SEZA-708882 format. One record per residue (C-alpha): residue number from 1; residue in one letter; x, y, z. Coordinates in Angstrom, 3 decimals, decimal comma. Each point is the difference from the previous one (the first is absolute). Last residue first. Example, Ala and Ser with C-alpha at 12.3 -4.5 7.8 and 13.67 -1.06 7.14 Angstrom:
2
+-----+------+----------+----------+----------+
: seq : type :        X :        Y :        Z :
+-----+------+----------+----------+----------+
:   2 :    s :   13,670 :   -1,060 :    7,140 :
:   1 :    a :   -1,370 :   -3,440 :    0,660 :
+-----+------+----------+----------+----------+
//
This chain:
338
+-----+------+----------+----------+----------+
: seq : type :        X :        Y :        Z :
+-----+------+----------+----------+----------+
: 338 :    s :  126,912 :   98,598 :  104,007 :
: 337 :    l :   -2,415 :    2,411 :    1,453 :
: 336 :    g :    0,849 :    3,043 :    1,698 :
: 335 :    t :   -2,549 :    2,163 :   -2,070 :
: 334 :    n :    2,767 :    2,427 :   -1,241 :
: 333 :    a :   -0,471 :    3,178 :   -1,626 :
: 332 :    r :   -3,619 :    0,176 :    0,999 :
: 331 :    y :   -1,992 :    2,980 :   -1,463 :
: 330 :    i :   -2,520 :    1,060 :    2,415 :
: 329 :    c :   -3,625 :   -0,300 :   -1,103 :
: 328 :    k :   -2,549 :    1,548 :    2,360 :
: 327 :    g :   -1,878 :   -2,477 :    2,268 :
: 326 :    t :   -2,307 :   -3,091 :    0,078 :
: 325 :    s :   -0,061 :   -2,606 :    2,805 :
: 324 :    g :   -1,454 :    2,460 :    2,483 :
: 323 :    r :   -3,750 :    0,127 :   -0,947 :
: 322 :    v :   -2,140 :    0,885 :   -2,894 :
: 321 :    i :   -3,381 :   -1,768 :   -0,705 :
: 320 :    l :   -0,450 :    0,289 :   -3,646 :
: 319 :    s :   -3,672 :   -0,738 :   -1,225 :
: 318 :    p :   -1,497 :   -2,573 :   -2,293 :
: 317 :    r :   -3,231 :    0,343 :   -2,016 :
: 316 :    l :   -2,282 :   -2,986 :   -0,027 :
: 315 :    l :   -0,292 :   -2,146 :   -3,293 :
: 314 :    s :   -3,101 :   -1,581 :   -1,418 :
: 313 :    r :    0,532 :   -1,998 :   -3,029 :
: 312 :    s :   -2,244 :   -1,725 :   -2,764 :
: 311 :    i :   -3,458 :    0,251 :    1,522 :
: 310 :    p :   -2,646 :   -1,898 :   -2,148 :
: 309 :    v :   -3,424 :    0,740 :    2,051 :
: 308 :    k :   -1,835 :   -3,201 :   -0,045 :
: 307 :    a :   -1,348 :    0,439 :    3,655 :
: 306 :    i :    2,578 :   -2,599 :    1,287 :
: 305 :    l :    2,591 :    2,218 :   -1,696 :
: 304 :    w :   -1,250 :    3,013 :    1,870 :
: 303 :    f :    0,107 :   -1,642 :    3,473 :
: 302 :    l :    3,391 :   -1,375 :   -0,949 :
: 301 :    a :    1,437 :    3,373 :   -0,655 :
: 300 :    a :   -1,520 :    1,393 :    3,056 :
: 299 :    y :    1,478 :   -2,892 :    1,988 :
: 298 :    a :    3,406 :    0,542 :   -1,390 :
: 297 :    n :   -0,353 :    3,701 :    0,839 :
: 296 :    k :   -0,592 :   -0,799 :    3,517 :
: 295 :    g :    3,150 :   -2,174 :    0,070 :
: 294 :    l :    1,971 :    2,830 :   -1,477 :
: 293 :    d :   -1,447 :    2,481 :    2,446 :
: 292 :    i :    1,063 :   -2,053 :    2,846 :
: 291 :    r :    3,490 :   -0,215 :   -1,635 :
: 290 :    d :    0,445 :    3,573 :   -0,493 :
: 289 :    q :    3,093 :    0,221 :   -2,380 :
: 288 :    n :    2,646 :    2,258 :    1,457 :
: 287 :    i :    3,168 :    0,626 :   -1,828 :
: 286 :    t :    2,755 :    0,046 :    2,635 :
: 285 :    t :    2,603 :    1,877 :    1,839 :
: 284 :    l :    1,383 :   -2,220 :    2,593 :
: 283 :    g :    0,531 :    1,077 :    3,553 :
: 282 :    p :    3,575 :    0,094 :    0,746 :
: 281 :    t :   -0,052 :   -2,254 :    2,031 :
: 280 :    i :   -2,727 :   -2,530 :   -0,509 :
: 279 :    q :   -3,269 :    0,046 :    1,621 :
: 278 :    e :   -1,812 :    2,268 :   -2,422 :
: 277 :    a :    0,551 :   -1,962 :   -2,990 :
: 276 :    i :   -0,648 :   -3,223 :    2,010 :
: 275 :    p :   -3,641 :    0,895 :    0,146 :
: 274 :    l :    0,019 :   -0,579 :   -3,916 :
: 273 :    n :   -0,084 :    3,064 :   -2,215 :
: 272 :    d :   -0,453 :   -1,883 :   -3,266 :
: 271 :    f :    3,068 :    1,112 :   -2,093 :
: 270 :    g :    3,514 :    0,797 :    1,383 :
: 269 :    i :    2,517 :    2,860 :   -0,608 :
: 268 :    v :    3,539 :    0,275 :    0,983 :
: 267 :    s :    2,589 :    2,842 :   -0,006 :
: 266 :    i :    3,701 :   -0,687 :    0,116 :
: 265 :    d :    2,825 :    1,491 :    1,462 :
: 264 :    e :   -1,443 :    2,516 :    2,652 :
: 263 :    p :   -3,652 :   -1,822 :   -0,185 :
: 262 :    v :    1,004 :   -2,678 :    1,181 :
: 261 :    r :    3,719 :   -0,306 :    0,915 :
: 260 :    i :    2,139 :   -2,884 :   -1,441 :
: 259 :    h :    1,868 :   -1,857 :    2,559 :
: 258 :    l :   -0,265 :   -3,225 :   -2,063 :
: 257 :    r :   -2,261 :   -1,708 :    2,656 :
: 256 :    k :   -1,989 :    3,169 :    0,417 :
: 255 :    c :   -0,607 :    0,060 :   -3,800 :
: 254 :    e :   -1,076 :   -3,475 :    0,256 :
: 253 :    k :   -2,561 :    0,845 :    2,493 :
: 252 :    i :   -1,296 :    2,944 :   -1,947 :
: 251 :    v :   -0,098 :   -2,268 :   -3,347 :
: 250 :    g :   -1,970 :   -2,615 :    1,633 :
: 249 :    v :   -2,561 :    2,418 :    1,224 :
: 248 :    a :   -0,211 :    1,204 :   -3,536 :
: 247 :    l :   -0,465 :   -3,804 :   -1,267 :
: 246 :    l :   -2,840 :   -0,089 :    2,658 :
: 245 :    d :   -1,579 :    3,109 :   -1,053 :
: 244 :    n :   -0,822 :   -0,885 :   -3,419 :
: 243 :    g :    1,401 :    0,433 :   -3,346 :
: 242 :    c :    2,840 :    1,995 :    1,180 :
: 241 :    i :    1,353 :    3,464 :   -1,051 :
: 240 :    i :    3,567 :    0,396 :    0,429 :
: 239 :    a :    1,880 :    3,415 :    0,397 :
: 238 :    t :    3,604 :    1,047 :   -0,541 :
: 237 :    a :    0,663 :   -2,691 :   -2,515 :
: 236 :    g :    3,552 :    0,003 :   -1,422 :
: 235 :    n :    0,683 :   -3,551 :   -0,932 :
: 234 :    e :    1,466 :   -0,614 :    3,197 :
: 233 :    i :   -3,151 :    0,766 :    1,618 :
: 232 :    l :   -1,849 :   -2,419 :   -2,196 :
: 231 :    t :    2,579 :   -2,741 :    0,733 :
: 230 :    s :   -0,331 :    0,504 :    3,843 :
: 229 :    c :   -3,814 :   -0,329 :   -0,076 :
: 228 :    h :   -0,377 :   -2,898 :   -2,309 :
: 227 :    y :    0,508 :   -3,312 :    1,708 :
: 226 :    k :   -0,703 :    1,586 :    3,414 :
: 225 :    a :   -3,290 :    1,238 :   -0,849 :
: 224 :    s :   -1,458 :   -3,557 :   -0,629 :
: 223 :    e :   -0,120 :   -0,833 :    3,699 :
: 222 :    e :   -2,764 :    2,698 :    0,645 :
: 221 :    v :   -2,596 :   -1,839 :   -2,352 :
: 220 :    y :   -1,726 :    0,883 :   -3,288 :
: 219 :    h :    2,602 :   -1,803 :   -2,173 :
: 218 :    g :    2,954 :    1,223 :   -2,020 :
: 217 :    h :    0,162 :    1,947 :   -3,217 :
: 216 :    a :    2,478 :    2,833 :   -0,492 :
: 215 :    i :    0,130 :    3,285 :   -1,951 :
: 214 :    l :    2,908 :    2,340 :    0,522 :
: 213 :    n :    2,344 :   -1,917 :   -2,374 :
: 212 :    e :   -2,599 :    0,459 :   -2,750 :
: 211 :    q :    0,638 :    3,939 :    0,116 :
: 210 :    l :   -2,758 :    2,524 :   -0,654 :
: 209 :    p :    1,028 :    3,649 :    0,389 :
: 208 :    l :   -2,680 :    2,315 :    1,196 :
: 207 :    e :   -2,183 :    2,078 :   -2,375 :
: 206 :    h :   -2,811 :    0,196 :    2,320 :
: 205 :    n :   -2,071 :   -1,670 :   -2,440 :
: 204 :    q :    2,538 :   -2,499 :   -0,801 :
: 203 :    m :    0,499 :   -1,038 :    3,654 :
: 202 :    s :   -3,915 :   -0,115 :    0,285 :
: 201 :    m :   -0,527 :   -2,427 :   -2,735 :
: 200 :    y :    2,716 :   -2,143 :    0,895 :
: 199 :    y :   -1,166 :   -0,043 :    3,619 :
: 198 :    a :   -3,510 :   -0,729 :   -0,901 :
: 197 :    e :    1,155 :   -2,828 :   -2,474 :
: 196 :    y :    2,015 :   -1,721 :    2,853 :
: 195 :    r :   -2,951 :    0,484 :    2,340 :
: 194 :    n :   -2,469 :   -1,588 :   -2,309 :
: 193 :    t :    2,228 :   -2,743 :   -0,930 :
: 192 :    t :    0,446 :   -0,890 :    3,637 :
: 191 :    i :   -3,791 :    0,248 :    0,599 :
: 190 :    m :   -0,627 :   -2,508 :   -2,618 :
: 189 :    s :    2,244 :   -2,539 :    1,622 :
: 188 :    d :    2,706 :   -2,640 :   -1,095 :
: 187 :    k :    2,549 :    2,641 :   -0,228 :
: 186 :    s :    0,658 :   -0,352 :    3,672 :
: 185 :    g :    0,036 :    3,252 :    1,851 :
: 184 :    n :    1,553 :    3,375 :   -0,552 :
: 183 :    l :    2,936 :    2,018 :    1,219 :
: 182 :    l :    0,215 :    3,188 :   -2,206 :
: 181 :    a :    2,752 :    2,522 :    0,034 :
: 180 :    i :   -0,203 :    3,594 :   -0,090 :
: 179 :    r :    3,302 :    1,950 :   -1,268 :
: 178 :    t :   -1,745 :    3,487 :   -0,498 :
: 177 :    h :   -0,332 :    1,040 :    3,752 :
: 176 :    g :   -0,127 :    3,598 :    0,820 :
: 175 :    l :   -2,747 :   -0,049 :    2,722 :
: 174 :    e :   -2,654 :    1,148 :   -2,371 :
: 173 :    e :    0,951 :   -3,030 :   -2,236 :
: 172 :    l :   -0,591 :   -2,328 :    2,899 :
: 171 :    h :   -3,476 :    1,386 :    0,414 :
: 170 :    e :   -0,780 :   -0,217 :   -3,741 :
: 169 :    i :    1,301 :   -3,568 :    0,068 :
: 168 :    a :   -2,305 :   -0,988 :    2,679 :
: 167 :    v :   -3,101 :    1,670 :   -1,458 :
: 166 :    d :    0,827 :   -1,700 :   -3,251 :
: 165 :    i :    0,189 :   -3,347 :    1,560 :
: 164 :    g :   -3,407 :    0,422 :    1,466 :
: 163 :    e :   -1,693 :    1,447 :   -3,004 :
: 162 :    y :    1,213 :   -2,985 :   -2,124 :
: 161 :    s :   -0,621 :   -2,576 :    2,788 :
: 160 :    d :   -3,674 :    1,073 :    0,244 :
: 159 :    t :   -1,449 :   -2,069 :    2,558 :
: 158 :    g :   -1,762 :   -3,343 :   -0,658 :
: 157 :    i :   -3,143 :   -1,537 :   -1,465 :
: 156 :    y :   -0,262 :   -2,149 :   -3,133 :
: 155 :    c :   -3,437 :   -1,179 :   -1,064 :
: 154 :    v :   -1,157 :   -3,200 :   -1,490 :
: 153 :    n :   -3,457 :   -0,906 :   -1,394 :
: 152 :    p :    0,231 :    2,065 :   -3,120 :
: 151 :    n :    2,902 :   -1,938 :   -1,205 :
: 150 :    k :    2,039 :    1,935 :   -2,530 :
: 149 :    r :    3,250 :   -0,055 :    1,614 :
: 148 :    i :    0,880 :   -1,297 :    3,397 :
: 147 :    y :    2,085 :    2,275 :    2,248 :
: 146 :    n :    1,614 :   -0,979 :    3,415 :
: 145 :    d :    0,828 :    2,467 :    2,748 :
: 144 :    l :   -2,814 :   -1,192 :    2,287 :
: 143 :    l :   -2,595 :   -2,048 :   -1,958 :
: 142 :    v :   -3,647 :    0,122 :   -0,167 :
: 141 :    t :   -2,167 :   -2,705 :   -1,154 :
: 140 :    p :   -3,872 :   -0,268 :   -1,108 :
: 139 :    i :   -0,020 :   -3,674 :   -1,304 :
: 138 :    t :   -0,478 :   -0,645 :   -3,864 :
: 137 :    t :    3,853 :   -0,808 :   -0,178 :
: 136 :    t :    1,578 :    0,281 :   -3,459 :
: 135 :    e :    3,271 :    1,901 :    0,583 :
: 134 :    f :   -0,129 :   -0,923 :    3,696 :
: 133 :    q :    0,965 :   -3,469 :   -0,978 :
: 132 :    k :    3,335 :    1,121 :   -1,079 :
: 131 :    m :    0,697 :    1,485 :    3,553 :
: 130 :    w :   -1,478 :   -3,291 :    1,778 :
: 129 :    p :    3,081 :   -2,018 :   -0,720 :
: 128 :    d :    2,317 :    2,464 :    1,581 :
: 127 :    k :    2,779 :    1,326 :   -2,352 :
: 126 :    l :   -0,846 :    3,692 :    0,604 :
: 125 :    a :    0,229 :   -0,234 :    3,682 :
: 124 :    l :   -3,130 :    0,283 :    2,334 :
: 123 :    g :    0,238 :    2,227 :    3,066 :
: 122 :    l :   -3,351 :    0,947 :    0,972 :
: 121 :    h :   -3,172 :   -1,282 :   -2,043 :
: 120 :    f :   -3,570 :    1,187 :    0,635 :
: 119 :    g :   -2,717 :   -2,402 :   -1,125 :
: 118 :    g :   -3,672 :    0,056 :   -0,973 :
: 117 :    h :   -3,425 :   -1,601 :    0,555 :
: 116 :    y :    1,396 :   -2,934 :    1,759 :
: 115 :    n :   -2,222 :   -3,224 :    0,076 :
: 114 :    h :    2,761 :   -2,430 :    1,010 :
: 113 :    k :   -0,251 :   -2,185 :   -2,857 :
: 112 :    t :   -0,395 :    3,113 :   -2,369 :
: 111 :    m :    3,220 :    1,614 :    1,236 :
: 110 :    y :    2,004 :   -3,165 :   -0,340 :
: 109 :    r :   -1,439 :   -0,714 :   -3,397 :
: 108 :    d :    0,742 :    3,474 :   -1,455 :
: 107 :    y :    3,465 :   -0,166 :    1,503 :
: 106 :    p :    1,100 :   -3,569 :   -1,495 :
: 105 :    e :    0,927 :   -2,446 :    2,648 :
: 104 :    l :    3,166 :   -1,858 :    1,101 :
: 103 :    k :    2,453 :    2,320 :   -1,860 :
: 102 :    q :   -1,332 :    3,032 :    1,937 :
: 101 :    l :    0,219 :   -1,865 :    3,371 :
: 100 :    e :    3,446 :   -1,061 :   -0,715 :
:  99 :    p :    1,121 :    3,493 :   -0,795 :
:  98 :    t :   -1,204 :    0,998 :    3,363 :
:  97 :    l :   -2,797 :    2,187 :    1,341 :
:  96 :    e :   -0,568 :    0,906 :    3,380 :
:  95 :    v :   -3,912 :    0,227 :    0,071 :
:  94 :    i :   -1,949 :    2,844 :    1,828 :
:  93 :    d :   -3,716 :   -0,330 :    0,182 :
:  92 :    v :   -2,097 :    3,189 :   -0,098 :
:  91 :    h :   -3,846 :    0,110 :    0,605 :
:  90 :    w :   -1,724 :    2,891 :   -1,506 :
:  89 :    n :   -2,422 :    2,136 :    2,032 :
:  88 :    n :    0,248 :    3,079 :   -2,012 :
:  87 :    r :    2,080 :    1,740 :    2,798 :
:  86 :    y :    1,824 :   -3,197 :    0,709 :
:  85 :    a :    1,582 :    0,369 :   -3,590 :
:  84 :    a :    1,465 :    3,419 :    0,853 :
:  83 :    q :    1,494 :   -1,129 :    3,175 :
:  82 :    k :    1,253 :   -3,308 :   -1,367 :
:  81 :    f :    1,832 :    1,942 :   -2,840 :
:  80 :    g :    1,578 :    2,569 :    2,315 :
:  79 :    l :    0,975 :   -2,795 :    2,322 :
:  78 :    v :    1,674 :   -2,336 :   -2,531 :
:  77 :    l :    1,951 :    3,206 :   -1,380 :
:  76 :    d :    0,987 :    1,130 :    3,410 :
:  75 :    f :    1,524 :   -3,425 :    0,917 :
:  74 :    g :    1,587 :   -0,649 :   -3,482 :
:  73 :    f :    3,268 :    2,116 :    0,517 :
:  72 :    d :    0,673 :   -1,644 :    3,466 :
:  71 :    k :    0,697 :    2,086 :    3,132 :
:  70 :    e :   -3,698 :   -0,374 :    1,111 :
:  69 :    e :    0,506 :   -3,688 :    0,174 :
:  68 :    k :   -1,626 :   -2,857 :   -2,130 :
:  67 :    y :    0,549 :    1,262 :   -3,559 :
:  66 :    l :    3,287 :   -1,122 :   -1,250 :
:  65 :    m :    0,196 :   -0,451 :   -3,830 :
:  64 :    n :    1,152 :   -2,625 :   -2,511 :
:  63 :    e :   -3,662 :   -1,232 :   -0,653 :
:  62 :    i :   -3,452 :    1,350 :    1,414 :
:  61 :    f :   -3,317 :   -0,630 :   -1,607 :
:  60 :    l :   -2,956 :    1,771 :    1,347 :
:  59 :    c :   -3,290 :   -1,747 :   -0,791 :
:  58 :    l :   -3,416 :    1,698 :   -0,025 :
:  57 :    r :   -3,319 :   -1,686 :    1,043 :
:  56 :    k :   -3,546 :    1,307 :    0,449 :
:  55 :    k :   -1,527 :   -3,405 :    0,783 :
:  54 :    s :    1,300 :    0,540 :    3,413 :
:  53 :    e :   -2,562 :    2,712 :    0,693 :
:  52 :    r :   -1,396 :   -1,600 :    3,062 :
:  51 :    k :    3,322 :   -0,524 :    1,424 :
:  50 :    m :    0,788 :    3,889 :   -0,500 :
:  49 :    k :   -3,326 :    0,937 :    1,810 :
:  48 :    k :    1,087 :   -2,124 :    2,764 :
:  47 :    s :    3,015 :    1,985 :    0,530 :
:  46 :    v :    3,731 :   -1,180 :   -0,890 :
:  45 :    y :    2,595 :    1,660 :    2,175 :
:  44 :    g :    3,380 :   -0,158 :   -1,236 :
:  43 :    m :    1,626 :    2,895 :    1,946 :
:  42 :    e :    0,378 :    2,114 :   -3,075 :
:  41 :    i :   -3,284 :   -0,622 :   -0,992 :
:  40 :    s :   -1,483 :    1,025 :    3,295 :
:  39 :    t :    1,884 :    2,994 :    0,068 :
:  38 :    d :   -1,055 :    1,261 :   -3,439 :
:  37 :    i :   -3,639 :   -0,751 :    0,958 :
:  36 :    v :    0,277 :    1,928 :    3,387 :
:  35 :    l :    1,885 :    2,756 :   -1,352 :
:  34 :    q :   -2,637 :    0,465 :   -2,972 :
:  33 :    k :   -2,861 :    0,112 :    2,706 :
:  32 :    l :    2,048 :    2,658 :    2,066 :
:  31 :    d :    0,384 :    2,211 :   -3,215 :
:  30 :    p :   -3,731 :   -0,640 :   -0,997 :
:  29 :    s :   -1,146 :    1,174 :    3,269 :
:  28 :    i :   -2,059 :   -2,206 :    2,290 :
:  27 :    d :   -3,931 :   -0,024 :    0,500 :
:  26 :    s :   -0,591 :   -1,460 :   -3,604 :
:  25 :    a :    1,005 :   -3,531 :    0,706 :
:  24 :    d :    2,003 :   -1,612 :   -2,784 :
:  23 :    n :    0,171 :   -3,353 :    1,600 :
:  22 :    l :    3,690 :   -0,198 :    0,515 :
:  21 :    g :    0,054 :    3,637 :    1,422 :
:  20 :    k :   -2,861 :   -0,710 :    2,336 :
:  19 :    s :    1,641 :   -3,210 :    1,310 :
:  18 :    v :    3,291 :    1,854 :    0,673 :
:  17 :    t :   -2,265 :    2,678 :    1,964 :
:  16 :    s :   -1,544 :   -2,701 :    1,964 :
:  15 :    p :    3,582 :   -1,383 :    0,692 :
:  14 :    a :    0,798 :    3,373 :    1,636 :
:  13 :    i :    3,099 :    2,084 :   -1,209 :
:  12 :    g :    3,565 :    0,038 :    0,766 :
:  11 :    l :    1,094 :   -0,976 :   -3,814 :
:  10 :    k :    1,921 :   -3,187 :    0,935 :
:   9 :    d :   -2,489 :   -1,098 :    2,786 :
:   8 :    a :   -3,000 :    0,543 :   -2,161 :
:   7 :    i :    1,583 :   -2,276 :   -2,843 :
:   6 :    d :    0,636 :   -2,624 :    2,687 :
:   5 :    k :   -3,429 :    0,330 :    1,340 :
:   4 :    i :   -1,557 :   -0,590 :   -3,309 :
:   3 :    t :    2,007 :   -3,342 :   -0,213 :
:   2 :    v :    2,934 :   -1,234 :   -1,881 :
:   1 :    m :    0,504 :   -3,748 :    0,010 :
+-----+------+----------+----------+----------+
//
């Protein structure tokens, strides 16, 4: 169990200072107070105040997403949500969701039985049993990258894929690329559809040629890249935009195996800005979505839904992080692929 001394040791301050930060004392600075609170949440500390406020309960449901380690996509999302909820004295439970659990108990009944005021859902697929129930739920509910029409109790949060893909294509066009491919994730996903539509619209807006043989769907994992990378390059792609960083890392590794140089022969762009984007060689140019802020945004949306404000969508603006995986377009007379 995490103690006040553990937090003090990590921050290099006195346990008494940590105690003041956790108890909202007036004789330490707001910045230090916030640092103490954020660190305590990150380390899993539960204060006596939080225990007393256990009647104020939210649930964070996670399916099809890694979140327990700093390198995982969901780690910062969970942290940001918990940090924001803590400030208003909400207790947050994390439930690893499965289709079996969803079939076993309807969503509204599950939430009522466990006395949850609202839920934040990460990683649900379009075919999940609860997705249909979200159309009529009366429980304040926030979904990451999933949208439910006409229900004032449900909000969609995410990062603007349309702006993100557009700044990526703009960057590649400035480097001379016109044959830009899209390697996307599974079709059974709203975010996949959004990123495909964003790619299609941006290519049209930039008056770049759209070719169906430069569009591929796999899964949001590294291994998926090996099934599509060589085909996209053989079809003439000089740049590949990937639906997430894991796919992009897979493309870079597959290019190394095929002796195709990145970025000299092919430019690669990811989406997410995971830690691995900086660690791989060359560094991955990627569309950044701030996952701490995404988590905080989810709590803010849920807060207003609980207050009966019918929020529909809340999107963060992305930014392009340029690293070594993109470069000027050079015509390839021969890729060396068979």
